[in-house]
N, C-alpha and C positions, 0 to 999 in steps of 0.2 A: 481626722476632721480638720487638720491644719493646726497651726500654733502661731505664737508670736516670735517665730524664728528671726534672728538678726543676721544670720549668714547661711549660705547654702552649703550643705555637706559635700565633702569630696571623698569619693569611694575608689579605692584601688580594686578594680574588678579582675585583675590578672588571674587569680585562682578560678574564677567563674569562667572566663574566656577559655582557659586551658582545660577545664574538667567537665563543664556542663553537658557536653555531648556524650560523655562516658557514663552509662547507667550504673557502673560499678562505683562511681565516685560521688553518688548523691549524698552519702553520709560523710564525705570528707570534711574535716573541721575547717580547713581554709575556705572551702566553697561555702559552707554553712555560715561562716563569719561574714562573707559578702552578702549572703541572702538576708541575714539579720540587719545589716546596714541598709540594704535596699528597702526593707520593710519600714525601718525607722524613718528613712528619708521620704518615702511615699506617704506615710501617715502624718509626718510633721510639716513638711515643706511642699511636697509635690514636685520638687525640683532637686537635682543633685548633679554634681560634676562626676565624670568618670575618667580615670587614668588607668594605665595598664591594659588598655583596650585592644592593643595589637595593630592599630592603624598608624602608619608612620607619620610623625609630625610634619615631615617634609612634604608628604602627599597632602595633608590638610592645608598646609600653607600654599602649595601649588594650586589647589582648587580655588582658594580665595584669590590668588593672584590672577588666574585666568579669568575669573569672574569680573575682577576689577578692570582687566584689559577690555573685556566686552563692553562694560558700562562706559568706558572712556571713548568708545567709537562715536562718530557723528550719528545724529538721530536717524538719518535716512538709512544708515547701515543697520542700526538696531531694529528699525521698523520693518526690515525684510522678514523678520520672524514675529511680527505683531500678533498678539493674542486676539482672536475673534471667536464668535460663536461657531463659525464654520471650522475652526481649528480644534474644536472640542475644549475651548478655554485653555489651550496650551500656547505658550510663547511669551513674547515680551510685552510688558505693560509700562507705560510712562508714569512719572511721578504724579500722584493724585488719582490714578485710575483704580487703585485698590481702595476699597471702602470698608471701614470697620464701624459698625453701629451707626451708619449713615454719614460718617465723616471721612473725608479723603485722607489717606495716609501719605506721609511725605517720604515715599520710597519708590524706586523703580525695581522691576523684578523680571525674572524668567520663571514661569511656572511649568512644571513637568509632572506627569502622572503615569502610573502604569498604563502602557498602551492597551487600548480596548478595541478588539475586532468588532466590526459592525454586526449587531444582532447577538453578541455574546451573552448579554444580560437582558435581552428583550428591550422593552421600552424604558426600563429602569435607568440604563446608562446612556440612552440615546444622545443627550446633550453633550456627553463627554467622550464619545467615541472618537478614535483617531490615534495617531502617533505623535511623538514629541517633535518640536521644531528646534533644530540645532543650528547655530550660526556657522557660517563658513570661516569666520575669523573670530578669535584665534584658531589657527588651523588644527591644533590638538584638542580643542574644546570637547568635542563629542567623545573621543576615545578616552580622554582623561576622566571625564565625568561618568562615563559608563563603568569604568574600572572602580571608581570611588563608590558609585551606587551599589555595586555588587558587594563591596566590603561593608558599607553601613547597613545594608539589608541584613547581612548575616550577623553583624554585631547586635542589631536590634532584636533579632530572633533569639540570640543567646541571652540578652538582658531580660527579655520577656519570659524565658525559661526560669531565670532567677526570680522574677516577680511572681510567677506561678507558685514556686516553692514558698516564697515569702507569705503568700496568702493561704498556704496550707493545701494547695491544689496539686494534682499530678504534674510532673515535670512538663508534659506535653499538652497542658490544658489550652494553650493558645495556638495549637496546631490543628490539623484536621479541619473540621467544619467551622471553627472559630477564626483562625488566622493561618491555616496551612497554605493558603494561596494569598498571603497578605497583600492587600492593595498598598501602594505607596504614593506619597506626594513629595515633591522635591522643589524647593523654592530657593533661587539664587537672588539675593536681595542687596540692593545698594541704597544707602541712606546719604543723600547729599548734605553738604553744609547748608544751614538755613539761609545764609546770605546769598547763596547761589540760586535760590528759588524765588521767582517773581513775587513781589509783595502781595499781589492780589490772590495768589494761590497758596500762600504760606500759612501753615499751622505749626504748632510746636510739637506735634506728635508724629514720630516716624512710623509707628504702628500702634493703633489704639488698643486699650485694654481688652483682653479676650482670653478664653481658654482654647486649647487645641481640640480638634474633633475626634481624634483616633485613640490609639493605645499609648504610643510612646513617641516623643520627638527628640532628635539629636541635633544640636546646634553647634556648628563650627564657626566661631566668631573671631573677628580681628583681635589680635593679642593685646592691643594697647589703647583701646577706646571703650570707656564705660558707657553703655547706653541701654542695655537690657535691664529692666526693672521688674521685680516680682513682689506681689502684695501679700503681706502677712495678715493674720487674722485681726490685728488691730487696725488694719488699713494703712500701715506704713509701707512705703515702697523701698524695697531692699535691692541694691545693685547686685546683679549677677556679674561680678567683676571678671574680666578675662583671666583665665589660668592657662598659659600656653601649653599646648599638647593635649588638652582635655576637650571633651564634649560637654556642653551643658545639656542635661536631659530633663524632660518633664513629662508627666503623665497627662492623658487627655480624657475627653468626655466618655468614650466607649469603655475605658477601664473603670470609670466611676459607676456606670450602669452595671457592668458585669459583676463588680465587687459589691454592689448594693450600697455604695457610698463609703465602704471601708477606706478606699483611697479616693481622694478628691483632687481634681485638677485645680491649679492655682492661677488666678488672674495675673497676666503679665503684659507688659507694653515695652515699646522702644522709644526713647527720647534721645536724639543725637544732638547734644549741645557742644560736641567737639568741633574745633575748627578744621577737621579733616573728614574726608569722605569715609564712610564705614561700610564694610562688606560683611554679610552674614549668610551662611549656607545652611539651610534648615531641611532636615529629612524627617518625614512623618511616616511612621510605621503604623498601619491601620489593620483592622480586621479584614476578612474576605469581603469583597465589594457587596455581595448579595446576602451576607449573613444577617440574621435577625439577632441582635444583641439584647440580652435581658439578664436580670440578676440571677446568678446561678444558685442552686439550692443550698449548698454549704455556706455561701456568703449570706444568704437570707437567714439561715439558722443562727449565724453569729451576730445578726443585727436585728433581733426581735421577731424573726419568722415571717415578716411581711415584706413584699417587694416595694421599695421606695421609689422606683422609677419604672416608667412605661417601657415596654420593649420598643426597640428602634431598628429599622433596617439601615445598616450603615450607608449603603449607596444612596438611599433616599435622603438621609441626613446631609451627605456630602453635596449631592446635586443641588439641594435647596440652598445650601450656603454659597456654592459656586455661582448660581444664577443670580444671587443678590449681592455678590461681593465686588462687582466691577462696574465702572462707568466707562463705556466705550463709544 
């Protein structure tokens, strides 16, 4: 249920990454040590850093660098991939066009989602059907980011296997009908220096306080700017200080429902008071788009026997958020 944590735990997930796909290693002590730390982190903070994850730090840096180069382009170049309802809410949005709880956020971004073929989910996904919009410049943008996407998707799948074990579930609980065809959301975000935003548009919040929608988020943030803040149970905002080479991970709304509140997502926000432009690349690993998520029986049994949350169709939850998240 969260705690008055003062710092975010750092977990070396090397043994999990190495062994989690080998059924013979489920009882391995190194792997189980990681699982226990994941359980503690999900219960206490809802946030944790991971190292030993197997993705090269040089690639993480290159992804942030290519993102920064895109945001440095003239507006007319960036607007060639402008987000619109016709693009399935994919593409570039200007500062202030993303809204959290009715207030404009002081960031610009490119939003990408799992491509959705027309009609794949019937009317459920109609507003989000389409493919992602990739810029022509930087020229290596699409190739680099698709390589990175494949790696963070697989890493997320492995961490979710560890979280399944942490909850006492089967190793593959988040596969098959739950997240065997996991939908993903990918946001490349730039937070300008406040002084560079016209006074009439300016607020002090890069991204307002919120929880994430899905199962697990992996954030690749600039190494030298403190801006991501996480709220503990006492209402204090704790910095998720950059730790080079790590991902900042947090759990989302769908895991709260599935676990019947054993794991709770934590409110977080971004406030960029730095005199420098900040880049953050966030990957959101979700359930299957058309899955109905509800508290599972063994989690209900651990929490008084009664479902604390209504069932929710993930795709409906996402589409409702997306349709109200932007001013265009």
